[in-house]
Biopython code that builds the backbone (N, CA, C, O; Angstrom):
import numpy as np
from Bio.PDB.StructureBuilder import StructureBuilder

atoms = [
    (1, "MET", "N", (0.832, -1.189, 0.000)),
    (1, "MET", "CA", (0.000, 0.000, 0.000)),
    (1, "MET", "C", (0.875, 1.250, 0.000)),
    (1, "MET", "O", (0.580, 2.216, -0.703)),
    (2, "LYS", "N", (1.942, 1.234, 0.781)),
    (2, "LYS", "CA", (2.827, 2.396, 0.830)),
    (2, "LYS", "C", (3.539, 2.590, -0.497)),
    (2, "LYS", "O", (3.775, 3.721, -0.921)),
    (3, "LYS", "N", (3.886, 1.469, -1.163)),
    (3, "LYS", "CA", (4.541, 1.577, -2.467)),
    (3, "LYS", "C", (3.606, 2.222, -3.475)),
    (3, "LYS", "O", (4.022, 3.075, -4.259)),
    (4, "LEU", "N", (2.338, 1.814, -3.454)),
    (4, "LEU", "CA", (1.347, 2.391, -4.368)),
    (4, "LEU", "C", (1.230, 3.885, -4.139)),
    (4, "LEU", "O", (1.199, 4.664, -5.092)),
    (5, "PHE", "N", (1.165, 4.285, -2.887)),
    (5, "PHE", "CA", (1.046, 5.698, -2.546)),
    (5, "PHE", "C", (2.284, 6.474, -2.999)),
    (5, "PHE", "O", (2.168, 7.563, -3.559)),
    (6, "ALA", "N", (3.451, 5.914, -2.757)),
    (6, "ALA", "CA", (4.697, 6.581, -3.144)),
    (6, "ALA", "C", (4.792, 6.709, -4.661)),
    (6, "ALA", "O", (5.159, 7.767, -5.173)),
    (7, "LEU", "N", (4.466, 5.647, -5.377)),
    (7, "LEU", "CA", (4.510, 5.699, -6.829)),
    (7, "LEU", "C", (3.499, 6.689, -7.376)),
    (7, "LEU", "O", (3.764, 7.378, -8.361)),
    (8, "SER", "N", (2.346, 6.759, -6.738)),
    (8, "SER", "CA", (1.324, 7.706, -7.168)),
    (8, "SER", "C", (1.794, 9.137, -6.954)),
    (8, "SER", "O", (1.546, 10.000, -7.797)),
    (9, "LEU", "N", (2.461, 9.398, -5.851)),
    (9, "LEU", "CA", (2.990, 10.742, -5.593)),
    (9, "LEU", "C", (4.058, 11.116, -6.614)),
    (9, "LEU", "O", (4.118, 12.256, -7.073)),
    (10, "ILE", "N", (4.891, 10.154, -6.962)),
    (10, "ILE", "CA", (5.921, 10.416, -7.966)),
    (10, "ILE", "C", (5.269, 10.721, -9.312)),
    (10, "ILE", "O", (5.650, 11.669, -9.999)),
    (11, "ALA", "N", (4.286, 9.909, -9.677)),
    (11, "ALA", "CA", (3.586, 10.138, -10.939)),
    (11, "ALA", "C", (2.895, 11.494, -10.930)),
    (11, "ALA", "O", (2.899, 12.211, -11.931)),
    (12, "LEU", "N", (2.313, 11.834, -9.807)),
    (12, "LEU", "CA", (1.627, 13.127, -9.680)),
    (12, "LEU", "C", (2.621, 14.274, -9.848)),
    (12, "LEU", "O", (2.316, 15.272, -10.501)),
    (13, "SER", "N", (3.791, 14.134, -9.269)),
    (13, "SER", "CA", (4.778, 15.210, -9.358)),
    (13, "SER", "C", (5.332, 15.337, -10.777)),
    (13, "SER", "O", (5.773, 16.416, -11.174)),
    (14, "LEU", "N", (5.312, 14.250, -11.538)),
    (14, "LEU", "CA", (5.832, 14.290, -12.902)),
    (14, "LEU", "C", (4.804, 14.829, -13.898)),
    (14, "LEU", "O", (5.171, 15.258, -14.992)),
    (15, "THR", "N", (3.539, 14.809, -13.533)),
    (15, "THR", "CA", (2.519, 15.326, -14.432)),
    (15, "THR", "C", (2.547, 16.842, -14.433)),
    (15, "THR", "O", (3.003, 17.471, -13.477)),
    (16, "ALA", "N", (2.061, 17.410, -15.502)),
    (16, "ALA", "CA", (2.066, 18.876, -15.620)),
    (16, "ALA", "C", (0.857, 19.454, -14.917)),
    (16, "ALA", "O", (-0.264, 19.361, -15.418)),
    (17, "CYS", "N", (1.076, 20.043, -13.774)),
    (17, "CYS", "CA", (0.013, 20.708, -13.013)),
    (17, "CYS", "C", (0.302, 22.204, -13.082)),
    (17, "CYS", "O", (1.084, 22.733, -12.293)),
    (18, "ASN", "N", (-0.332, 22.871, -14.025)),
    (18, "ASN", "CA", (-0.046, 24.289, -14.229)),
    (18, "ASN", "C", (-0.762, 25.183, -13.232)),
    (18, "ASN", "O", (-0.338, 26.312, -12.984)),
    (19, "THR", "N", (-1.849, 24.675, -12.659)),
    (19, "THR", "CA", (-2.602, 25.501, -11.719)),
    (19, "THR", "C", (-2.898, 24.718, -10.455)),
    (19, "THR", "O", (-2.813, 23.490, -10.439)),
    (20, "ILE", "N", (-3.239, 25.416, -9.419)),
    (20, "ILE", "CA", (-3.620, 24.771, -8.161)),
    (20, "ILE", "C", (-4.894, 23.956, -8.376)),
    (20, "ILE", "O", (-5.042, 22.872, -7.812)),
    (21, "GLN", "N", (-5.807, 24.473, -9.183)),
    (21, "GLN", "CA", (-7.057, 23.752, -9.461)),
    (21, "GLN", "C", (-6.746, 22.423, -10.145)),
    (21, "GLN", "O", (-7.315, 21.391, -9.789)),
    (22, "GLY", "N", (-5.850, 22.446, -11.119)),
    (22, "GLY", "CA", (-5.457, 21.212, -11.807)),
    (22, "GLY", "C", (-4.810, 20.225, -10.849)),
    (22, "GLY", "O", (-5.049, 19.020, -10.930)),
    (23, "MET", "N", (-3.998, 20.737, -9.950)),
    (23, "MET", "CA", (-3.351, 19.884, -8.964)),
    (23, "MET", "C", (-4.397, 19.272, -8.039)),
    (23, "MET", "O", (-4.288, 18.104, -7.664)),
    (24, "GLY", "N", (-5.402, 20.051, -7.673)),
    (24, "GLY", "CA", (-6.476, 19.541, -6.822)),
    (24, "GLY", "C", (-7.217, 18.394, -7.479)),
    (24, "GLY", "O", (-7.565, 17.415, -6.818)),
    (25, "LYS", "N", (-7.459, 18.505, -8.766)),
    (25, "LYS", "CA", (-8.132, 17.427, -9.499)),
    (25, "LYS", "C", (-7.266, 16.176, -9.519)),
    (25, "LYS", "O", (-7.774, 15.065, -9.366)),
    (26, "ASP", "N", (-5.954, 16.351, -9.708)),
    (26, "ASP", "CA", (-5.045, 15.209, -9.706)),
    (26, "ASP", "C", (-5.019, 14.538, -8.339)),
    (26, "ASP", "O", (-5.014, 13.311, -8.246)),
    (27, "VAL", "N", (-5.002, 15.333, -7.291)),
    (27, "VAL", "CA", (-4.994, 14.783, -5.934)),
    (27, "VAL", "C", (-6.297, 14.027, -5.668)),
    (27, "VAL", "O", (-6.293, 12.983, -5.016)),
    (28, "GLU", "N", (-7.397, 14.553, -6.169)),
    (28, "GLU", "CA", (-8.689, 13.883, -6.000)),
    (28, "GLU", "C", (-8.672, 12.524, -6.696)),
    (28, "GLU", "O", (-9.139, 11.534, -6.134)),
    (29, "LYS", "N", (-8.140, 12.472, -7.907)),
    (29, "LYS", "CA", (-8.044, 11.206, -8.642)),
    (29, "LYS", "C", (-7.132, 10.228, -7.914)),
    (29, "LYS", "O", (-7.410, 9.031, -7.852)),
    (30, "LEU", "N", (-6.043, 10.751, -7.365)),
    (30, "LEU", "CA", (-5.116, 9.920, -6.605)),
    (30, "LEU", "C", (-5.817, 9.317, -5.392)),
    (30, "LEU", "O", (-5.643, 8.136, -5.092)),
    (31, "GLY", "N", (-6.608, 10.127, -4.700)),
    (31, "GLY", "CA", (-7.350, 9.633, -3.541)),
    (31, "GLY", "C", (-8.333, 8.548, -3.929)),
    (31, "GLY", "O", (-8.492, 7.572, -3.196)),
    (32, "GLN", "N", (-8.990, 8.696, -5.058)),
    (32, "GLN", "CA", (-9.938, 7.688, -5.523)),
    (32, "GLN", "C", (-9.208, 6.400, -5.869)),
    (32, "GLN", "O", (-9.710, 5.311, -5.591)),
    (33, "ALA", "N", (-8.038, 6.509, -6.469)),
    (33, "ALA", "CA", (-7.256, 5.325, -6.824)),
    (33, "ALA", "C", (-6.806, 4.575, -5.573)),
    (33, "ALA", "O", (-6.874, 3.348, -5.515)),
    (34, "VAL", "N", (-6.350, 5.319, -4.584)),
    (34, "VAL", "CA", (-5.899, 4.697, -3.337)),
    (34, "VAL", "C", (-7.090, 4.042, -2.630)),
    (34, "VAL", "O", (-6.973, 2.939, -2.094)),
    (35, "GLU", "N", (-8.217, 4.718, -2.634)),
    (35, "GLU", "CA", (-9.423, 4.168, -2.007)),
    (35, "GLU", "C", (-9.850, 2.885, -2.712)),
    (35, "GLU", "O", (-10.207, 1.903, -2.062)),
    (36, "GLY", "N", (-9.812, 2.895, -4.037)),
    (36, "GLY", "CA", (-10.172, 1.703, -4.809)),
    (36, "GLY", "C", (-9.220, 0.552, -4.535)),
    (36, "GLY", "O", (-9.650, -0.597, -4.437)),
    (37, "ALA", "N", (-7.933, 0.843, -4.412)),
    (37, "ALA", "CA", (-6.943, -0.194, -4.128)),
    (37, "ALA", "C", (-7.160, -0.760, -2.727)),
    (37, "ALA", "O", (-6.923, -1.945, -2.492)),
    (38, "GLY", "N", (-7.605, 0.072, -1.808)),
    (38, "GLY", "CA", (-7.834, -0.381, -0.433)),
    (38, "GLY", "C", (-9.039, -1.289, -0.313)),
    (38, "GLY", "O", (-9.100, -2.114, 0.599)),
    (39, "LYS", "N", (-9.994, -1.158, -1.207)),
    (39, "LYS", "CA", (-11.204, -1.978, -1.146)),
    (39, "LYS", "C", (-10.989, -3.378, -1.695)),
    (39, "LYS", "O", (-11.785, -4.278, -1.429)),
    (40, "LYS", "N", (-9.906, -3.573, -2.470)),
    (40, "LYS", "CA", (-9.659, -4.887, -3.093)),
    (40, "LYS", "C", (-9.201, -5.896, -2.083)),
    (40, "LYS", "O", (-8.948, -7.049, -2.432)),
]
sb = StructureBuilder()
sb.init_structure("model")
sb.init_model(0)
sb.init_chain("A")
sb.init_seg("    ")
for serial, (resi, resn, name, xyz) in enumerate(atoms, 1):
    if name == "N":
        sb.init_residue(resn, " ", resi, " ")
    sb.init_atom(name, np.array(xyz, "f"), 0.0, 1.0, " ", f" {name:<3s}", serial, name[0])
structure = sb.get_structure()
């Protein structure tokens, strides 16, 4: 689980987030992915 979170943070940092709003959307998607992985 920690590896997934770390890899997701790295991927998030590598994506182009030009605005705070865009970054917020990425963080929201990341949270949904982590939540989905936790339910499996």
